[in-house]
C-alpha positions as CSV (number, residue, x, y, z in Angstrom):
1,M,-0.5,-0.1,-0.2
2,E,2.6,2.4,0.7
3,D,4.8,1.8,-2.3
4,K,1.4,2.7,-4.2
5,V,1.1,6.1,-2.5
6,L,4.7,6.7,-2.8
7,R,4.5,5.8,-6.7
8,K,1.6,8.5,-7.0
9,L,3.2,11.3,-5.0
10,F,6.6,10.9,-7.0
11,L,4.9,10.6,-10.4
12,G,3.7,14.4,-9.8
13,F,7.8,14.9,-9.0
14,I,8.4,13.4,-12.2
15,H,6.4,15.1,-14.5
16,I,8.0,18.7,-12.9
17,H,11.6,17.5,-12.9
18,I,10.9,16.8,-17.0
19,L,9.0,20.1,-17.6
20,H,12.5,21.7,-16.0
21,H,14.8,19.3,-17.8
22,A,12.6,20.3,-20.8
23,L,12.3,23.8,-20.8
24,D,16.3,24.2,-20.6
25,H,17.1,21.7,-23.5
26,P,15.3,18.9,-26.0
27,I,15.1,16.0,-24.2
28,Y,13.8,12.3,-25.1
29,G,13.8,9.5,-23.3
30,V,16.7,7.1,-22.6
31,W,18.6,10.6,-21.4
32,M,15.3,11.6,-19.1
33,L,15.5,7.9,-17.6
34,E,19.7,8.3,-16.6
35,E,18.8,11.4,-15.6
36,L,15.7,10.5,-13.3
37,K,17.7,7.5,-12.4
38,E,20.5,9.6,-10.8
39,H,17.9,11.5,-8.5
40,G,16.9,7.9,-7.5
41,Y,13.6,7.9,-9.5
42,N,14.2,4.5,-10.7
43,I,11.1,4.1,-13.2
44,S,11.1,1.8,-16.2
45,T,10.3,3.1,-20.2
46,G,6.5,1.5,-19.9
47,T,6.0,4.3,-17.2
48,L,8.0,7.6,-19.2
49,Y,6.8,6.8,-22.0
50,P,3.6,7.2,-21.2
51,I,4.2,10.1,-19.3
52,L,5.5,11.7,-22.2
53,H,2.7,10.7,-24.3
54,S,0.6,12.5,-21.5
55,M,2.0,15.4,-21.1
56,E,2.3,15.7,-25.2
57,A,-1.8,15.4,-25.9
58,D,-1.7,18.1,-22.3
59,G,0.2,20.4,-24.8
60,L,2.9,21.0,-22.3
61,L,5.3,19.1,-24.3
62,I,6.2,19.0,-28.0
63,R,7.8,15.8,-30.3
64,E,10.3,16.3,-32.8
65,E,11.3,13.9,-34.7
66,K,15.2,13.3,-35.6
67,N,17.6,10.5,-37.3
68,V,20.5,9.7,-34.7
69,D,22.7,7.2,-36.5
70,G,19.9,6.3,-38.4
71,K,17.3,5.9,-36.0
72,I,14.5,8.0,-34.8
73,R,14.8,9.7,-31.8
74,K,12.0,12.0,-30.4
75,Y,12.9,15.1,-28.2
76,Y,10.6,17.1,-26.6
77,T,11.2,20.4,-25.6
78,A,8.5,22.5,-23.1
79,T,5.7,24.2,-24.8
80,E,4.6,27.7,-23.1
81,K,2.0,25.6,-21.6
82,G,4.4,23.9,-19.7
83,Q,6.7,26.3,-19.1
84,K,3.8,28.1,-16.9
85,I,2.6,25.0,-14.9
86,L,6.3,24.9,-14.1
87,T,7.0,28.2,-13.2
88,E,3.3,27.5,-10.8
89,A,5.1,24.0,-10.2
90,R,7.9,25.5,-8.7
91,A,6.7,28.3,-6.6
92,K,3.7,25.7,-4.9
93,A,6.3,23.3,-4.3
94,Y,8.7,26.3,-2.2
95,E,5.8,27.0,0.0
96,L,5.5,23.1,0.4
97,F,9.3,23.0,1.2
98,K,9.2,25.7,3.3
99,E,6.8,24.4,5.8
100,I,7.9,20.7,6.1
101,K,11.2,21.3,6.0
102,E,11.5,20.3,9.9
């Protein structure tokens, strides 16, 4: 039960993390998996790719396909809407962390 609750909570953090990086530079799945792993999020491609697709469908990310070494790689960049959502999420997270830090 606890794992399910933590997973739901951490999925929100993962969305914020994705937006943060996609605003800074175009990201792709394998790179994002490695980045998340560095921060202690051990998720599978079966979790990450549906998140990226839903964020794209919600208008938070835009996808661009590029040929890299003969393979098509999908790069995601934050949209203006994604930037606005990230700005709001940062403010809410900052307020929350100030309150719960002790």
